[in-house]
Each structure stands twice: as C-alpha cells, then as structure tokens.
N, C-alpha and C positions, 0 to 999 in steps of 0.2 A: 601606810605612808611610803614605804619603799617601793611598792608596786606603782604608785602614782609617779614617783621620780623616774623609775625605769621606763614607764610608758612614755613620759615626756621626753626622755633622752632618745628613745626609739623613734618617736615622731620627728624629733629634730634631725636625727640622722636621715630619715626618709626624705625630709624636706631638702636637706643638703644634697642628697643624691639626685633628686628630681631637678633641683636648680642647676647642678653640674651638668646633667643631661641636656637641659634646655640651652645652657651656654655653649655646649659642644655643637648642638644643632645650629644655633645662631652663628657661630664661628664658621661652620661649613658653608652656610648660606652666604655669608659675607665674602668668604674666599671665592666662591663660585661667581658671585656678582662682580667682584673686582677682576677676576680672571676674564670674564666675558667682556667687560668694558675695555680691558687692556687689549684683547684680541681685536675688538672693533677699532680702537685707536690705531693699532699697528696696521690693520688692513686699510684704513683710511690714509695713513701715511704712505703706505706702499703704493696705493692707487694715485696719490698726489705727486709722487716722485716722478720726475721725467725719465722716460725710458731711453737708455743709451746702449749702443753696441759695446762689446768688450774691447775691441781694438781701436775705437774712436775716442779721442780725448775731447774734453769739453771745450767750448769756445773761449772760456776765460783762460785756460792754460795754453791754448795754441796762439793766443794773441800776444803772449809775452815774448 
C-alpha cells in the first residue's frame, strides 16, 4: 500500500513539473508575441510621425 501511495505522489510531482515547464514556455511565447507587436506599433507610429528638422519649429508654435 505504501508503494502505491509513493508512486502516486511521484507521478503527481512529475505532472506538476511538466505543467510548470509548459507554463514557462507559454509565457515566453506570449512575451515574444507582445514584444513583436509592440515593435510593429512603434515602427508604424514612427513612420506616421511627420518629419521635422531640429532647428525648425512647428507651424502651430510659430503662429502664436
């Protein structure tokens, strides 16, 4: 009877370890996906931003 209990505890520990490994992998995949999406959005925002020279003020501030 003790061998069955020990075996069950060992199997439960293995399941927990595998589940933890799967969760770590999923977390890494999600982090990469979010990072990729943020880079795309940042690149799109940079592309959409109007280009200005450093010494030239915008028309809204020069009209004041």
